[in-house]
C-alpha positions as a printed NumPy array, in Angstrom:
array([[  6.068, -37.509,  10.038],
       [  3.015, -36.85 ,   7.905],
       [  2.728, -33.058,   8.429],
       [  6.237, -32.006,   9.431],
       [  7.93 , -34.146,   6.792],
       [ 11.266, -34.59 ,   5.048],
       [ 10.346, -31.849,   2.598],
       [ 10.005, -29.256,   5.374],
       [ 12.839, -26.702,   5.426],
       [ 14.114, -26.116,   8.968],
       [ 16.256, -23.267,  10.358],
       [ 19.9  , -23.801,  11.327],
       [ 19.147, -24.261,  15.023],
       [ 18.677, -27.3  ,  17.212],
       [ 14.968, -28.054,  17.396],
       [ 14.223, -31.196,  19.339],
       [ 12.507, -34.213,  17.906],
       [  9.899, -33.838,  20.666],
       [  9.005, -30.327,  19.488],
       [  8.687, -31.496,  15.899],
       [  6.477, -34.344,  17.052],
       [  4.347, -31.891,  19.044],
       [  3.742, -29.728,  15.965],
       [  2.934, -32.794,  13.902],
       [  0.413, -33.956,  16.532],
       [ -1.262, -30.553,  16.568],
       [ -1.897, -30.539,  12.808],
       [ -2.956, -34.174,  12.917],
       [ -5.66 , -33.298,  15.459],
       [ -6.58 , -30.098,  13.583],
       [ -7.407, -32.273,  10.555],
       [ -9.259, -34.911,  12.598],
       [-13.038, -34.873,  12.157],
       [-13.882, -36.18 ,  15.6  ],
       [-15.458, -34.807,  18.804],
       [-12.319, -35.996,  20.568],
       [-10.029, -33.622,  18.655],
       [-10.555, -30.685,  21.037],
       [-10.019, -32.649,  24.277],
       [ -6.937, -34.352,  22.812],
       [ -5.487, -30.952,  21.848],
       [ -6.056, -29.635,  25.373],
       [ -4.495, -32.725,  26.979],
       [ -1.623, -33.538,  24.615],
       [ -0.632, -30.368,  22.759],
       [ -1.346, -27.189,  24.741],
       [ -0.373, -25.93 ,  28.18 ],
       [ -3.117, -25.15 ,  30.704],
       [ -2.93 , -21.396,  30.026],
       [ -2.282, -21.579,  26.255],
       [ -3.725, -19.07 ,  23.799],
       [ -4.971, -19.888,  20.283],
       [ -5.668, -17.068,  17.796],
       [ -7.168, -17.33 ,  14.337],
       [ -8.168, -14.124,  12.602],
       [-10.247, -12.147,  15.092],
       [-11.058, -15.222,  17.2  ],
       [ -9.169, -15.869,  20.427],
       [ -9.365, -18.944,  22.674],
       [ -7.423, -19.273,  25.93 ],
       [ -7.134, -21.948,  28.599],
       [ -7.647, -25.717,  28.547],
       [-11.441, -25.654,  28.901],
       [-11.904, -23.251,  25.981],
       [ -9.485, -25.219,  23.791],
       [-11.263, -28.446,  24.75 ],
       [-14.57 , -27.048,  23.416],
       [-13.145, -25.097,  20.469],
       [-13.5  , -27.905,  17.91 ],
       [-17.228, -28.581,  18.384],
       [-18.358, -26.649,  15.308],
       [-15.129, -26.823,  13.348],
       [-16.529, -29.303,  10.805],
       [-19.975, -27.813,  10.224],
       [-19.067, -26.737,   6.694],
       [-15.929, -28.822,   6.022],
       [-15.922, -32.288,   4.447],
       [-12.194, -32.915,   4.762],
       [ -8.965, -30.976,   5.033],
       [ -5.223, -31.396,   5.345],
       [ -2.338, -29.121,   6.363],
       [  1.183, -29.293,   5.018],
       [  4.123, -27.366,   6.514],
       [  6.692, -26.303,   3.91 ],
       [  9.089, -24.146,   5.946],
       [  9.864, -23.297,   9.564],
       [ 11.627, -20.129,  10.774],
       [ 13.175, -19.567,  14.212],
       [ 12.032, -16.292,  15.824],
       [ 13.719, -16.111,  19.22 ],
       [ 16.635, -17.994,  20.749],
       [ 15.346, -17.264,  24.252],
       [ 12.457, -19.705,  23.743],
       [ 11.149, -22.116,  21.136],
       [  9.34 , -19.439,  19.107],
       [  8.697, -20.603,  15.549],
       [  7.08 , -19.221,  12.397],
       [  5.511, -21.804,  10.078],
       [  4.656, -21.451,   6.402],
       [  2.342, -23.988,   4.839],
       [ -0.649, -24.883,   2.743],
       [ -4.163, -25.973,   3.631],
       [ -6.207, -28.041,   1.22 ],
       [ -9.877, -28.457,   2.099],
       [-13.091, -29.66 ,   0.54 ],
       [-16.252, -27.96 ,   1.778],
       [-19.623, -29.695,   2.059],
       [-20.876, -27.291,  -0.604],
       [-18.427, -28.888,  -3.039],
       [-15.998, -25.96 ,  -3.088],
       [-12.311, -26.897,  -3.013],
       [-10.012, -24.526,  -1.103],
       [ -6.243, -24.316,  -1.567],
       [ -4.97 , -21.797,   0.974],
       [ -1.486, -20.666,   1.98 ],
       [ -1.084, -19.755,   5.641],
       [  1.458, -18.437,   8.099],
       [  1.429, -19.44 ,  11.771],
       [  3.354, -18.688,  14.935],
       [  3.901, -21.483,  17.448],
       [  5.584, -20.975,  20.825],
       [  6.596, -24.179,  22.605],
       [  7.548, -24.418,  26.269],
       [  9.727, -27.208,  27.571],
       [  8.25 , -29.174,  30.486],
       [  9.621, -32.098,  32.419],
       [ 11.161, -35.019,  30.596],
       [  8.034, -37.065,  31.289],
       [  5.594, -34.466,  29.97 ],
       [  7.553, -33.193,  26.986],
       [  7.01 , -29.739,  25.41 ],
       [  3.644, -27.995,  25.175],
       [  2.403, -25.117,  23.005],
       [  1.707, -21.917,  24.918],
       [  0.687, -19.903,  21.84 ],
       [ -0.579, -20.744,  18.372],
       [ -1.597, -17.944,  16.017],
       [ -2.474, -18.347,  12.35 ],
       [ -2.931, -15.912,   9.482],
       [ -4.361, -16.696,   6.057],
       [ -2.401, -15.397,   3.084],
       [ -5.222, -14.739,   0.639],
       [ -6.849, -12.227,  -1.623],
       [ -9.956, -12.419,   0.593],
       [ -7.979, -11.392,   3.676],
       [ -6.389,  -8.504,   1.78 ],
       [ -9.724,  -7.258,   0.488],
       [-11.763,  -7.615,   3.68 ],
       [ -9.203,  -6.703,   6.325],
       [ -7.045,  -4.038,   4.683],
       [ -9.027,  -3.058,   1.574],
       [ -6.099,  -4.085,  -0.565],
       [ -5.475,  -6.611,  -3.304],
       [ -2.592,  -8.832,  -4.266],
       [ -1.416,  -6.898,  -7.322],
       [ -1.128,  -3.63 ,  -5.378],
       [  0.878,  -5.436,  -2.71 ],
       [  3.064,  -6.995,  -5.416],
       [  3.717,  -3.552,  -6.889],
       [  4.867,  -2.38 ,  -3.448],
       [  7.245,  -5.311,  -3.002],
       [  8.717,  -5.436,  -6.493],
       [  8.904,  -1.663,  -6.772],
       [ 10.914,  -1.628,  -3.552],
       [ 13.292,  -4.301,  -4.83 ],
       [ 13.881,  -2.475,  -8.112],
       [ 14.569,   0.766,  -6.265],
       [ 17.053,  -0.914,  -3.924],
       [ 18.81 ,  -2.663,  -6.816],
       [ 19.244,   0.586,  -8.754],
       [ 20.594,   2.488,  -5.764],
       [ 22.902,  -0.364,  -4.802],
       [ 24.471,  -0.104,  -8.262],
       [ 24.852,   3.682,  -8.018],
       [ 26.459,   3.846,  -4.554],
       [ 29.947,   2.993,  -5.823],
       [ 29.669,   5.067,  -8.978],
       [ 32.027,   8.033,  -9.198],
       [ 30.087,  11.19 , -10.049],
       [ 30.928,  14.81 , -10.739],
       [ 31.225,  17.32 , -13.562],
       [ 34.066,  19.176, -15.258],
       [ 32.845,  22.475, -16.671],
       [ 34.52 ,  24.523, -19.352],
       [ 36.038,  27.864, -18.292],
       [ 36.928,  31.082, -20.083],
       [ 40.528,  30.739, -18.911],
       [ 42.148,  27.573, -20.372],
       [ 44.687,  27.531, -17.536],
       [ 41.943,  27.015, -14.945],
       [ 39.838,  23.962, -14.204],
       [ 36.292,  24.119, -12.837],
       [ 34.954,  21.113, -10.916],
       [ 31.59 ,  20.398,  -9.327],
       [ 31.447,  17.95 ,  -6.394],
       [ 28.417,  16.57 ,  -4.619],
       [ 28.426,  17.138,  -0.864],
       [ 26.301,  15.743,   1.936],
       [ 23.412,  17.813,   3.26 ],
       [ 23.353,  16.145,   6.692],
       [ 20.364,  14.461,   8.299],
       [ 17.321,  14.109,   6.06 ],
       [ 13.743,  13.983,   7.358],
       [ 11.618,  11.513,   5.397],
       [  7.816,  11.43 ,   5.649],
       [  6.191,   8.576,   3.709],
       [  2.422,   8.012,   3.369],
       [  0.55 ,   4.841,   4.271],
       [ -0.853,   3.891,   0.857],
       [  2.516,   2.892,  -0.604],
       [  3.408,   1.349,   2.732],
       [  6.564,  -0.416,   1.55 ],
       [  7.713,   1.04 ,  -1.772],
       [  7.583,   4.704,  -0.725],
       [  9.528,   4.436,   2.556],
       [ 11.987,   2.044,   0.885],
       [ 12.683,   4.58 ,  -1.877],
       [ 12.787,   7.679,   0.309],
       [ 14.92 ,   6.084,   3.026],
       [ 17.369,   4.5  ,   0.608],
       [ 18.118,   7.581,  -1.508],
       [ 19.619,   9.776,   1.246],
       [ 21.372,   6.734,   2.759],
       [ 22.965,   6.011,  -0.621],
       [ 24.183,   9.616,  -0.736],
       [ 25.801,   9.213,   2.688],
       [ 23.206,  11.089,   4.77 ],
       [ 21.567,   9.89 ,   7.952],
       [ 17.782,   9.617,   7.923],
       [ 15.029,  10.524,  10.343],
       [ 11.96 ,   8.601,   9.21 ],
       [  8.535,   9.745,  10.388],
       [  6.281,   6.665,  10.264],
       [  2.645,   7.165,   9.329],
       [  0.139,   6.924,  12.15 ],
       [ -2.072,   4.947,   9.725],
       [  0.496,   2.219,   9.001],
       [  2.963,   2.231,  11.918],
       [  3.688,  -1.506,  11.954],
       [  4.388,  -1.656,   8.23 ],
       [  6.718,   1.348,   8.386],
       [  8.538,   0.009,  11.433],
       [  8.931,  -3.313,   9.611],
       [ 10.593,  -1.525,   6.674],
       [ 12.974,   0.241,   9.068],
       [ 13.736,  -3.034,  10.825],
       [ 14.702,  -4.639,   7.503],
       [ 17.352,  -1.951,   6.964],
       [ 18.674,  -2.458,  10.488],
       [ 18.651,  -6.265,  10.183],
       [ 20.616,  -5.905,   6.942],
       [ 23.466,  -4.324,   8.923],
       [ 22.821,  -0.583,   8.72 ],
       [ 25.055,   1.172,  11.297],
       [ 23.423,   2.413,  14.488],
       [ 22.132,   5.968,  14.125],
       [ 22.028,   5.936,  10.319],
       [ 18.257,   5.404,  10.35 ],
       [ 16.081,   6.833,  13.114],
       [ 12.325,   6.266,  13.314],
       [  9.955,   8.788,  14.875],
       [  6.579,   7.581,  16.104],
       [  4.424,   9.463,  18.553],
       [  1.014,   9.595,  20.128],
       [ -1.55 ,  11.906,  18.567],
       [ -1.558,  14.192,  21.604],
       [  2.233,  14.639,  21.377],
       [  2.331,  15.137,  17.614],
       [  2.549,  18.93 ,  17.612],
       [  5.499,  19.116,  20.025],
       [  7.384,  16.315,  18.265],
       [  6.792,  17.898,  14.856],
       [  8.098,  21.259,  16.058],
       [ 11.224,  19.596,  17.461],
       [ 11.885,  17.7  ,  14.221],
       [ 11.54 ,  20.717,  11.899],
       [ 13.01 ,  23.37 ,  14.215],
       [ 16.267,  23.782,  12.234],
       [ 15.751,  22.867,   8.559],
       [ 18.797,  23.583,   6.412],
       [ 17.199,  22.596,   3.09 ],
       [ 13.476,  22.155,   2.569],
       [ 12.048,  20.18 ,  -0.355],
       [  8.394,  19.225,  -0.029],
       [  5.718,  18.247,  -2.532],
       [  2.961,  16.467,  -0.671],
       [  0.184,  16.125,  -3.229],
       [ -2.288,  18.35 ,  -4.951],
       [ -4.647,  18.773,  -7.888],
       [ -2.782,  16.831, -10.555],
       [ -4.182,  17.956, -13.949],
       [ -4.699,  16.071, -17.199],
       [ -5.138,  17.984, -20.479],
       [ -7.015,  16.234, -23.284],
       [ -6.332,  17.989, -26.6  ],
       [ -8.909,  18.044, -29.393],
       [ -6.968,  15.731, -31.73 ],
       [ -7.153,  12.898, -29.214],
       [ -8.952,   9.641, -29.988],
       [-11.699,   9.924, -27.356],
       [-12.521,   6.22 , -27.331],
       [ -8.929,   5.591, -26.306],
       [ -8.293,   8.714, -24.223],
       [-11.418,   8.704, -22.057],
       [-10.647,   5.401, -20.32 ],
       [ -6.928,   6.156, -20.057],
       [ -6.539,   9.904, -19.808],
       [ -5.825,  10.005, -16.091],
       [ -3.68 ,   6.941, -15.714],
       [ -0.413,   7.387, -17.634],
       [  1.748,   8.981, -14.964],
       [  0.726,   6.431, -12.338],
       [  2.917,   3.898, -14.116],
       [  6.067,   5.897, -13.49 ],
       [  6.6  ,   3.767, -10.395],
       [  6.606,   0.221, -11.702],
       [  5.387,  -2.127, -14.399],
       [  3.37 ,  -4.04 , -11.804],
       [  0.87 ,  -1.183, -11.676],
       [  0.223,  -1.752, -15.372],
       [ -0.299,  -5.467, -14.797],
       [ -2.63 ,  -4.6  , -11.946],
       [ -4.753,  -2.404, -14.179],
       [ -4.932,  -4.94 , -16.985],
       [ -5.979,  -7.691, -14.566],
       [ -8.792,  -5.652, -13.009],
       [ -9.735,  -3.684, -16.16 ],
       [ -8.692,  -0.523, -14.362],
       [ -6.956,   1.319, -17.186],
       [ -9.98 ,   3.584, -16.997],
       [-10.325,   6.313, -14.367],
       [ -7.44 ,   4.886, -12.36 ],
       [ -5.839,   8.231, -11.594],
       [ -8.914,   9.618,  -9.852],
       [-10.422,   6.576,  -8.225],
       [ -7.674,   4.055,  -7.465],
       [ -7.593,   3.344,  -3.715],
       [-10.636,   5.585,  -3.287],
       [ -8.574,   8.546,  -4.555],
       [ -6.22 ,   8.242,  -1.593],
       [ -2.984,   8.836,  -3.539],
       [ -0.958,  12.035,  -3.672],
       [ -0.65 ,  11.844,  -7.475],
       [ -4.353,  11.153,  -8.098],
       [ -5.765,  13.187, -10.975],
       [ -8.216,  15.749,  -9.643],
       [ -8.427,  18.049, -12.676],
       [ -9.401,  16.965, -16.209],
       [ -9.195,  19.77 , -18.776],
       [-10.82 ,  18.965, -22.128],
       [-10.875,  21.097, -25.25 ],
       [-14.388,  22.124, -26.266],
       [-14.388,  20.398, -29.668],
       [-14.419,  16.919, -28.101],
       [-15.894,  17.741, -24.684],
       [-19.361,  16.254, -25.198],
       [-18.092,  12.963, -26.541],
       [-15.337,  12.721, -23.94 ],
       [-17.681,  13.492, -21.02 ],
       [-20.121,  10.764, -22.039],
       [-17.346,   8.214, -22.43 ],
       [-15.658,   9.151, -19.189],
       [-18.911,   9.079, -17.201],
       [-19.803,   5.646, -18.546],
       [-16.474,   4.248, -17.382],
       [-16.509,   5.957, -13.999],
       [-20.029,   5.023, -12.916],
       [-19.182,   1.31 , -12.867],
       [-16.076,   1.776, -10.747],
       [-16.336,   0.099,  -7.337],
       [-13.969,   1.873,  -4.899],
       [-12.107,   0.182,  -2.067],
       [-12.617,   1.314,   1.524],
       [-11.141,   4.461,   3.028],
       [ -8.345,   4.298,   5.558],
       [-10.04 ,   6.79 ,   7.867],
       [-13.464,   8.375,   8.286],
       [-11.711,  11.751,   7.918],
       [-11.371,  11.048,   4.168],
       [-15.123,  10.699,   3.765],
       [-15.827,  13.724,   5.958],
       [-13.36 ,  15.89 ,   4.018],
       [-14.689,  14.816,   0.621],
       [-18.29 ,  15.322,   1.719],
       [-17.454,  18.793,   3.04 ],
       [-15.716,  19.885,  -0.182],
       [-18.419,  18.472,  -2.436],
       [-21.239,  19.976,  -0.367],
       [-19.518,  23.383,  -0.46 ],
       [-19.229,  23.161,  -4.248],
       [-22.87 ,  22.101,  -4.601],
       [-24.055,  24.995,  -2.44 ],
       [-22.077,  27.446,  -4.608],
       [-23.515,  26.226,  -7.889],
       [-21.35 ,  23.466,  -9.355],
       [-22.958,  20.751, -11.5  ],
       [-22.492,  17.013, -11.382],
       [-21.675,  14.725, -14.277],
       [-21.769,  11.834, -11.805],
       [-22.754,  11.844,  -8.145],
       [-26.319,  13.235,  -8.233],
       [-25.39 ,  16.489,  -6.49 ],
       [-24.775,  14.923,  -3.078],
       [-22.064,  12.544,  -1.882],
       [-23.448,   8.992,  -2.003],
       [-22.187,   5.888,  -0.263],
       [-21.4  ,   2.628,  -1.989],
       [-21.14 ,   1.373,   1.599],
       [-20.451,   3.158,   4.913],
       [-16.689,   3.032,   4.314],
       [-16.667,   4.07 ,   0.646],
       [-18.076,   6.869,  -1.492],
       [-19.309,   6.492,  -5.049],
       [-17.19 ,   8.168,  -7.762],
       [-17.962,  11.886,  -8.116],
       [-17.403,  14.008, -11.252],
       [-18.01 ,  17.753, -10.883],
       [-18.172,  20.476, -13.528],
       [-18.574,  24.26 , -13.491],
       [-16.223,  24.417, -10.505],
       [-15.176,  27.998,  -9.73 ],
       [-12.385,  29.591,  -7.692],
       [-14.684,  30.464,  -4.795],
       [-15.323,  26.766,  -4.161],
       [-13.012,  25.077,  -1.667],
       [-12.575,  22.035,  -3.914],
       [-11.088,  24.231,  -6.681],
       [ -7.61 ,  23.98 ,  -5.176],
       [ -8.028,  21.694,  -2.144],
       [ -7.102,  18.034,  -2.264],
       [-10.089,  15.864,  -1.341],
       [ -8.064,  12.634,  -1.116],
       [-11.321,  10.958,  -2.096],
       [-12.936,   9.643,  -5.311],
       [-13.743,  13.027,  -6.824],
       [-12.515,  14.794,  -9.955],
       [-13.318,  18.193, -11.503],
       [-13.979,  18.355, -15.244],
       [-13.245,  21.609, -17.078],
       [-14.029,  22.518, -20.694],
       [-11.877,  25.162, -22.418],
       [-11.602,  26.515, -25.955],
       [ -7.832,  26.752, -26.495],
       [ -4.511,  25.204, -25.531],
       [ -3.493,  28.402, -23.773],
       [ -6.581,  28.279, -21.561],
       [ -5.857,  24.646, -20.729],
       [ -2.253,  25.386, -19.736],
       [ -3.263,  28.434, -17.678],
       [ -5.862,  26.385, -15.795],
       [ -3.399,  23.555, -15.153],
       [ -0.888,  26.062, -13.747],
       [ -3.446,  27.922, -11.627],
       [ -3.076,  25.428,  -8.781],
       [ -0.655,  26.02 ,  -5.935],
       [  0.413,  22.386,  -6.31 ],
       [  2.647,  20.817,  -8.905],
       [  3.345,  17.12 ,  -8.405],
       [  2.111,  15.351, -11.556],
       [  0.308,  16.079, -14.814],
       [ -0.558,  14.384, -18.1  ],
       [ -1.24 ,  15.497, -21.68 ],
       [ -3.097,  13.49 , -24.331],
       [ -2.817,  14.062, -28.058],
       [ -2.174,  12.013, -31.189],
       [  0.433,  14.593, -32.214],
       [  3.612,  13.999, -30.216],
       [  5.133,  17.365, -31.101],
       [  2.005,  19.177, -29.955],
       [  1.758,  17.152, -26.733],
       [  5.404,  17.915, -25.884],
       [  4.923,  21.603, -26.575],
       [  1.986,  21.759, -24.163],
       [  3.703,  19.571, -21.596],
       [  6.742,  21.867, -21.436],
       [  4.476,  24.734, -20.384],
       [  2.992,  22.932, -17.397],
       [  4.627,  23.699, -14.055],
       [  4.945,  20.354, -12.284],
       [  7.432,  17.722, -11.272],
       [  6.437,  14.845, -13.575],
       [  4.403,  14.691, -16.776]])
């Protein structure tokens, strides 16, 4: 067969020759530049009530399928599909997942090489008719799809996947490790031991923006310690979070070890109260105003583009590759993913001696940053509200012209504020948008006091060319990671 060929990897189930021939005929007609392609598909490949989905387009029924190919070749010179692998979804029916490649030449001269994933459901008919497709749905696996549909890009997705794998590998190695401590005692005849004990069920709440790596890490850690997990999936990425949970279950996790909570918005309050009604141990750090201190011995030309990025790379080397690829080693901490990260830098504290030079350098880098889209209009509304409150109370703007501006309806331009005071809501409220407050102080002590003035304490960073000095300042900052 020319499309479903000897090189195609098939699952270990009995798939009839007729079904393979049906799939081959479908792709043959899909690559046929002829007005007869649509009618032949309707007559030979699909059932009378079949559904075909491609992106946001949906075609159903023989008549629609018959007419669906009329404009298919308006911009295409030639194209060809190749199926590399087939997966079996459901033993109750012939439900298949196909992985393949599409090579096409457009009339404009552009050559397209596109990976794709498709679902094909075949229904057995009479021996005379043979099988027919009742559903065909295709998804493109491309950077364009990531950018336009989910405001994401391949390197960020890769960081999620590989970060998850590294986390699982490390915990898998530690599960069988014997741990404990033997402490010295005042009485030589006595022995003091410390043992780790289980804390019981652990509630895990993971955000949407690290849709795979964060639930993978937070679910795995208590499981590795022997605790059961209640996982609250984000309402902004429910399918992704349920997929992560399903992978644990498919891997053989015992029933009841992992429990997923998902609820409607109107039931959220009651469900939340039920989940947290009897907490034995509470450990929460959900975000904040992560500060960066830039000391006056710092090389500004190096520090300005990097000063709010260092701690982001705690998670995985793929973030660093991401930044190098997209020239995003500058202003990443404040503006990556439109500022929608719990460890985004929201406070830059610069010593006065280098403030003017640093501000100019930082502004120049930030003003060319093109943010991705927000996940929800609430992010824009919240950022606008905080920025407008600060403007009304007298703050100044290094970047942002005094009013929130839109790059497009779903994204704000980067905003840098200065002269932010405690009476402004943005002083210690997380905008979760592309905004950052710039402070200028005279001494190290002032910088440390300002960094510690926030009620939050997730991440921080310190920049200096003197390692001893940087460590001394870092040890005074009250936060989880520096």
